[in-house]
A tleap script that builds the chain and sets N, CA, C and O, in Angstrom:
source leaprc.protein.ff14SB
mol = sequence {
  NMET ALA PRO TYR SER ALA GLU ILE ASP VAL
  ASP ASP ASP ASP TRP ASP THR SER LYS GLY
  ILE ARG ALA MET ALA LEU ALA TYR VAL PRO
  ASP LEU SER GLN ALA ALA PHE GLY ALA VAL
  ILE GLY PRO ASP GLY ASP CYS VAL GLU HIE
  ILE ARG PHE PRO ASN ILE VAL ARG ARG LYS
  HIE TYR ASP PRO ALA GLU ASN GLU PRO LYS
  GLU ALA ASP LEU LYS VAL CGLY
}
set mol.1.N position { -16.457 6.597 90.649 }
set mol.1.CA position { -15.244 6.300 89.938 }
set mol.1.C position { -14.678 7.539 89.250 }
set mol.1.O position { -13.466 7.752 89.228 }
set mol.2.N position { -15.577 8.354 88.689 }
set mol.2.CA position { -15.137 9.560 87.995 }
set mol.2.C position { -16.256 10.592 88.080 }
set mol.2.O position { -17.395 10.237 88.383 }
set mol.3.N position { -15.958 11.851 87.821 }
set mol.3.CA position { -17.029 12.855 87.833 }
set mol.3.C position { -18.104 12.524 86.807 }
set mol.3.O position { -17.816 12.068 85.701 }
set mol.4.N position { -19.345 12.764 87.204 }
set mol.4.CA position { -20.475 12.517 86.313 }
set mol.4.C position { -20.515 13.597 85.254 }
set mol.4.O position { -20.383 14.782 85.560 }
set mol.5.N position { -20.694 13.194 84.018 }
set mol.5.CA position { -20.772 14.153 82.932 }
set mol.5.C position { -22.126 13.996 82.253 }
set mol.5.O position { -22.453 12.916 81.761 }
set mol.6.N position { -22.902 15.049 82.226 }
set mol.6.CA position { -24.238 15.004 81.641 }
set mol.6.C position { -24.237 15.651 80.275 }
set mol.6.O position { -23.607 16.686 80.057 }
set mol.7.N position { -24.953 15.024 79.358 }
set mol.7.CA position { -25.124 15.602 78.028 }
set mol.7.C position { -26.495 16.271 77.995 }
set mol.7.O position { -27.520 15.592 77.952 }
set mol.8.N position { -26.510 17.589 78.016 }
set mol.8.CA position { -27.753 18.346 78.079 }
set mol.8.C position { -27.828 19.264 76.869 }
set mol.8.O position { -26.859 19.939 76.523 }
set mol.9.N position { -28.980 19.277 76.240 }
set mol.9.CA position { -29.218 20.149 75.096 }
set mol.9.C position { -29.306 21.591 75.613 }
set mol.9.O position { -30.263 21.930 76.310 }
set mol.10.N position { -28.344 22.430 75.290 }
set mol.10.CA position { -28.298 23.797 75.814 }
set mol.10.C position { -29.415 24.668 75.265 }
set mol.10.O position { -29.687 25.732 75.820 }
set mol.11.N position { -30.068 24.246 74.193 }
set mol.11.CA position { -31.176 25.015 73.646 }
set mol.11.C position { -32.490 24.752 74.371 }
set mol.11.O position { -33.483 25.435 74.119 }
set mol.12.N position { -32.505 23.782 75.258 }
set mol.12.CA position { -33.718 23.435 75.990 }
set mol.12.C position { -33.875 24.392 77.174 }
set mol.12.O position { -33.017 24.428 78.055 }
set mol.13.N position { -34.962 25.165 77.201 }
set mol.13.CA position { -35.188 26.162 78.251 }
set mol.13.C position { -35.534 25.543 79.602 }
set mol.13.O position { -35.437 26.218 80.627 }
set mol.14.N position { -35.935 24.269 79.624 }
set mol.14.CA position { -36.316 23.630 80.883 }
set mol.14.C position { -35.110 23.244 81.740 }
set mol.14.O position { -35.272 22.975 82.930 }
set mol.15.N position { -33.929 23.210 81.177 }
set mol.15.CA position { -32.733 22.802 81.906 }
set mol.15.C position { -31.889 24.025 82.257 }
set mol.15.O position { -31.508 24.803 81.384 }
set mol.16.N position { -31.608 24.178 83.541 }
set mol.16.CA position { -30.715 25.239 83.997 }
set mol.16.C position { -29.605 24.582 84.800 }
set mol.16.O position { -29.823 24.166 85.938 }
set mol.17.N position { -28.436 24.486 84.227 }
set mol.17.CA position { -27.308 23.850 84.916 }
set mol.17.C position { -26.297 24.869 85.411 }
set mol.17.O position { -25.148 24.523 85.688 }
set mol.18.N position { -26.717 26.129 85.525 }
set mol.18.CA position { -25.779 27.163 85.959 }
set mol.18.C position { -25.275 26.921 87.378 }
set mol.18.O position { -24.185 27.372 87.728 }
set mol.19.N position { -26.052 26.217 88.198 }
set mol.19.CA position { -25.626 25.913 89.562 }
set mol.19.C position { -25.137 24.473 89.679 }
set mol.19.O position { -24.996 23.961 90.790 }
set mol.20.N position { -24.877 23.815 88.556 }
set mol.20.CA position { -24.424 22.431 88.553 }
set mol.20.C position { -25.590 21.476 88.420 }
set mol.20.O position { -26.739 21.896 88.278 }
set mol.21.N position { -25.290 20.192 88.469 }
set mol.21.CA position { -26.333 19.181 88.367 }
set mol.21.C position { -26.354 18.341 89.634 }
set mol.21.O position { -25.369 18.285 90.371 }
set mol.22.N position { -27.477 17.692 89.882 }
set mol.22.CA position { -27.623 16.789 91.006 }
set mol.22.C position { -27.948 15.402 90.454 }
set mol.22.O position { -28.603 15.271 89.421 }
set mol.23.N position { -27.487 14.384 91.147 }
set mol.23.CA position { -27.761 12.998 90.734 }
set mol.23.C position { -28.428 12.275 91.897 }
set mol.23.O position { -28.061 12.465 93.057 }
set mol.24.N position { -29.422 11.438 91.566 }
set mol.24.CA position { -30.086 10.637 92.583 }
set mol.24.C position { -29.829 9.170 92.297 }
set mol.24.O position { -29.839 8.744 91.142 }
set mol.25.N position { -29.599 8.395 93.352 }
set mol.25.CA position { -29.349 6.966 93.191 }
set mol.25.C position { -30.118 6.186 94.243 }
set mol.25.O position { -30.394 6.689 95.332 }
set mol.26.N position { -30.458 4.958 93.905 }
set mol.26.CA position { -31.122 4.039 94.816 }
set mol.26.C position { -30.272 2.777 94.861 }
set mol.26.O position { -29.944 2.203 93.822 }
set mol.27.N position { -29.915 2.345 96.074 }
set mol.27.CA position { -29.094 1.142 96.230 }
set mol.27.C position { -29.858 0.122 97.065 }
set mol.27.O position { -30.455 0.460 98.087 }
set mol.28.N position { -29.832 -1.130 96.616 }
set mol.28.CA position { -30.526 -2.187 97.349 }
set mol.28.C position { -29.857 -3.524 97.066 }
set mol.28.O position { -29.090 -3.669 96.114 }
set mol.29.N position { -30.165 -4.491 97.911 }
set mol.29.CA position { -29.741 -5.870 97.712 }
set mol.29.C position { -31.004 -6.721 97.634 }
set mol.29.O position { -32.045 -6.297 98.136 }
set mol.30.N position { -30.952 -7.907 97.024 }
set mol.30.CA position { -32.163 -8.709 96.878 }
set mol.30.C position { -32.662 -9.341 98.187 }
set mol.30.O position { -33.693 -10.014 98.178 }
set mol.31.N position { -31.971 -9.147 99.287 }
set mol.31.CA position { -32.380 -9.676 100.590 }
set mol.31.C position { -33.453 -8.760 101.189 }
set mol.31.O position { -33.178 -7.596 101.482 }
set mol.32.N position { -34.681 -9.281 101.373 }
set mol.32.CA position { -35.784 -8.458 101.870 }
set mol.32.C position { -35.612 -8.019 103.318 }
set mol.32.O position { -36.338 -7.139 103.779 }
set mol.33.N position { -34.666 -8.612 104.048 }
set mol.33.CA position { -34.439 -8.178 105.425 }
set mol.33.C position { -33.558 -6.924 105.480 }
set mol.33.O position { -33.387 -6.335 106.548 }
set mol.34.N position { -33.004 -6.518 104.340 }
set mol.34.CA position { -32.153 -5.330 104.266 }
set mol.34.C position { -32.915 -4.187 103.614 }
set mol.34.O position { -33.625 -4.399 102.631 }
set mol.35.N position { -32.780 -2.999 104.140 }
set mol.35.CA position { -33.450 -1.822 103.585 }
set mol.35.C position { -32.696 -1.296 102.369 }
set mol.35.O position { -31.489 -1.495 102.233 }
set mol.36.N position { -33.429 -0.625 101.493 }
set mol.36.CA position { -32.821 0.083 100.368 }
set mol.36.C position { -32.547 1.515 100.821 }
set mol.36.O position { -33.186 2.007 101.751 }
set mol.37.N position { -31.609 2.174 100.174 }
set mol.37.CA position { -31.276 3.550 100.523 }
set mol.37.C position { -31.231 4.406 99.263 }
set mol.37.O position { -30.800 3.946 98.206 }
set mol.38.N position { -31.674 5.640 99.382 }
set mol.38.CA position { -31.606 6.601 98.302 }
set mol.38.C position { -30.722 7.761 98.718 }
set mol.38.O position { -30.656 8.106 99.898 }
set mol.39.N position { -30.044 8.363 97.754 }
set mol.39.CA position { -29.181 9.510 98.049 }
set mol.39.C position { -29.209 10.487 96.886 }
set mol.39.O position { -29.319 10.090 95.725 }
set mol.40.N position { -29.109 11.765 97.211 }
set mol.40.CA position { -28.985 12.819 96.209 }
set mol.40.C position { -27.608 13.442 96.392 }
set mol.40.O position { -27.250 13.882 97.485 }
set mol.41.N position { -26.844 13.472 95.310 }
set mol.41.CA position { -25.498 14.038 95.326 }
set mol.41.C position { -25.544 15.391 94.627 }
set mol.41.O position { -26.028 15.499 93.500 }
set mol.42.N position { -25.041 16.416 95.297 }
set mol.42.CA position { -25.066 17.775 94.773 }
set mol.42.C position { -23.943 18.059 93.805 }
set mol.42.O position { -23.100 17.199 93.551 }
set mol.43.N position { -23.927 19.271 93.262 }
set mol.43.CA position { -22.903 19.653 92.273 }
set mol.43.C position { -21.475 19.571 92.797 }
set mol.43.O position { -20.541 19.389 92.016 }
set mol.44.N position { -21.293 19.705 94.119 }
set mol.44.CA position { -19.950 19.641 94.696 }
set mol.44.C position { -19.503 18.228 95.021 }
set mol.44.O position { -18.380 18.017 95.480 }
set mol.45.N position { -20.396 17.238 94.780 }
set mol.45.CA position { -20.060 15.852 95.090 }
set mol.45.C position { -20.423 15.450 96.502 }
set mol.45.O position { -20.109 14.337 96.922 }
set mol.46.N position { -21.078 16.329 97.247 }
set mol.46.CA position { -21.494 16.025 98.609 }
set mol.46.C position { -22.875 15.388 98.609 }
set mol.46.O position { -23.695 15.662 97.733 }
set mol.47.N position { -23.125 14.539 99.593 }
set mol.47.CA position { -24.448 13.945 99.756 }
set mol.47.C position { -25.362 15.020 100.338 }
set mol.47.O position { -25.193 15.428 101.487 }
set mol.48.N position { -26.326 15.474 99.549 }
set mol.48.CA position { -27.228 16.550 99.944 }
set mol.48.C position { -28.385 16.007 100.775 }
set mol.48.O position { -28.831 16.650 101.725 }
set mol.49.N position { -28.866 14.825 100.415 }
set mol.49.CA position { -30.028 14.233 101.078 }
set mol.49.C position { -29.913 12.724 100.987 }
set mol.49.O position { -29.410 12.193 99.997 }
set mol.50.N position { -30.376 12.032 102.015 }
set mol.50.CA position { -30.420 10.573 101.965 }
set mol.50.C position { -31.678 10.092 102.682 }
set mol.50.O position { -32.230 10.792 103.531 }
set mol.51.N position { -32.119 8.893 102.326 }
set mol.51.CA position { -33.341 8.345 102.904 }
set mol.51.C position { -33.251 6.825 102.928 }
set mol.51.O position { -32.615 6.209 102.073 }
set mol.52.N position { -33.889 6.246 103.908 }
set mol.52.CA position { -33.943 4.784 104.055 }
set mol.52.C position { -35.326 4.315 103.616 }
set mol.52.O position { -36.335 4.867 104.055 }
set mol.53.N position { -35.381 3.297 102.749 }
set mol.53.CA position { -36.630 2.709 102.269 }
set mol.53.C position { -36.680 1.248 102.719 }
set mol.53.O position { -36.185 0.377 102.004 }
set mol.54.N position { -37.260 0.958 103.876 }
set mol.54.CA position { -37.224 -0.424 104.371 }
set mol.54.C position { -38.089 -1.408 103.587 }
set mol.54.O position { -37.857 -2.614 103.663 }
set mol.55.N position { -39.078 -0.927 102.838 }
set mol.55.CA position { -40.015 -1.845 102.188 }
set mol.55.C position { -40.163 -1.658 100.688 }
set mol.55.O position { -41.049 -2.269 100.092 }
set mol.56.N position { -39.346 -0.854 100.063 }
set mol.56.CA position { -39.580 -0.503 98.664 }
set mol.56.C position { -39.342 -1.670 97.700 }
set mol.56.O position { -39.914 -1.680 96.610 }
set mol.57.N position { -38.523 -2.640 98.065 }
set mol.57.CA position { -38.254 -3.758 97.154 }
set mol.57.C position { -39.250 -4.905 97.316 }
set mol.57.O position { -39.173 -5.898 96.593 }
set mol.58.N position { -40.162 -4.776 98.239 }
set mol.58.CA position { -41.173 -5.830 98.430 }
set mol.58.C position { -42.195 -5.804 97.299 }
set mol.58.O position { -42.504 -4.745 96.753 }
set mol.59.N position { -42.707 -6.962 96.959 }
set mol.59.CA position { -43.739 -7.074 95.927 }
set mol.59.C position { -45.090 -6.672 96.510 }
set mol.59.O position { -45.317 -6.777 97.715 }
set mol.60.N position { -45.975 -6.214 95.642 }
set mol.60.CA position { -47.338 -5.909 96.070 }
set mol.60.C position { -48.113 -7.217 96.240 }
set mol.60.O position { -47.906 -8.180 95.501 }
set mol.61.N position { -49.009 -7.230 97.230 }
set mol.61.CA position { -49.819 -8.406 97.528 }
set mol.61.C position { -51.285 -8.089 97.279 }
set mol.61.O position { -51.674 -6.934 97.106 }
set mol.62.N position { -52.069 -9.127 97.267 }
set mol.62.CA position { -53.508 -8.936 97.092 }
set mol.62.C position { -54.153 -8.362 98.343 }
set mol.62.O position { -55.203 -7.724 98.259 }
set mol.63.N position { -53.543 -8.577 99.497 }
set mol.63.CA position { -54.068 -8.048 100.761 }
set mol.63.C position { -53.599 -6.604 100.927 }
set mol.63.O position { -52.400 -6.370 101.077 }
set mol.64.N position { -54.512 -5.628 100.903 }
set mol.64.CA position { -54.117 -4.214 101.022 }
set mol.64.C position { -53.346 -3.898 102.306 }
set mol.64.O position { -52.518 -2.988 102.313 }
set mol.65.N position { -53.602 -4.627 103.380 }
set mol.65.CA position { -52.888 -4.374 104.638 }
set mol.65.C position { -51.396 -4.668 104.500 }
set mol.65.O position { -50.571 -4.018 105.143 }
set mol.66.N position { -51.049 -5.644 103.665 }
set mol.66.CA position { -49.638 -5.974 103.453 }
set mol.66.C position { -48.953 -4.969 102.542 }
set mol.66.O position { -47.725 -4.901 102.515 }
set mol.67.N position { -49.723 -4.192 101.798 }
set mol.67.CA position { -49.153 -3.204 100.883 }
set mol.67.C position { -48.857 -1.870 101.559 }
set mol.67.O position { -48.125 -1.056 100.996 }
set mol.68.N position { -49.399 -1.623 102.739 }
set mol.68.CA position { -49.244 -0.323 103.398 }
set mol.68.C position { -47.789 0.092 103.609 }
set mol.68.O position { -47.454 1.243 103.332 }
set mol.69.N position { -46.895 -0.803 104.093 }
set mol.69.CA position { -45.497 -0.359 104.264 }
set mol.69.C position { -44.837 0.069 102.952 }
set mol.69.O position { -44.111 1.063 102.923 }
set mol.70.N position { -45.083 -0.670 101.869 }
set mol.70.CA position { -44.494 -0.312 100.574 }
set mol.70.C position { -45.082 1.004 100.083 }
set mol.70.O position { -44.345 1.860 99.592 }
set mol.71.N position { -46.381 1.181 100.206 }
set mol.71.CA position { -47.031 2.432 99.785 }
set mol.71.C position { -46.468 3.611 100.569 }
set mol.71.O position { -46.302 4.696 100.012 }
set mol.72.N position { -46.175 3.418 101.845 }
set mol.72.CA position { -45.590 4.492 102.664 }
set mol.72.C position { -44.216 4.889 102.126 }
set mol.72.O position { -43.885 6.074 102.093 }
set mol.73.N position { -43.408 3.901 101.702 }
set mol.73.CA position { -42.098 4.204 101.119 }
set mol.73.C position { -42.247 4.975 99.808 }
set mol.73.O position { -41.472 5.892 99.536 }
set mol.74.N position { -43.232 4.610 99.003 }
set mol.74.CA position { -43.428 5.270 97.704 }
set mol.74.C position { -43.949 6.693 97.841 }
set mol.74.O position { -43.739 7.511 96.946 }
set mol.75.N position { -44.623 7.005 98.944 }
set mol.75.CA position { -45.211 8.340 99.128 }
set mol.75.C position { -44.341 9.271 99.954 }
set mol.75.O position { -44.801 10.346 100.341 }
set mol.76.N position { -43.111 8.899 100.233 }
set mol.76.CA position { -42.210 9.760 101.016 }
set mol.76.C position { -41.977 11.048 100.263 }
set mol.76.O position { -41.811 11.048 99.043 }
set mol.77.N position { -41.966 12.130 100.984 }
set mol.77.CA position { -41.665 13.388 100.316 }
set mol.77.C position { -42.566 14.416 100.730 }
set mol.77.O position { -42.462 15.552 100.267 }
savepdb mol mol.pdb
quit
């Protein structure tokens, strides 16, 4: 809707915004047959990276075999 504006403490040495800021978002619907998607938006407003998470919204189960797809989504990277 509008440019993202971040409030950053300029005295904090851990933050370097000289090259702009990046924002990450995760979008999903409550329908388990639909995958969730993540995106990173760069300082220019372009989509720098995107990823599909087919199982990230699923609940964990007592059966470890049923948890493997969700664990795979959580360990991406």
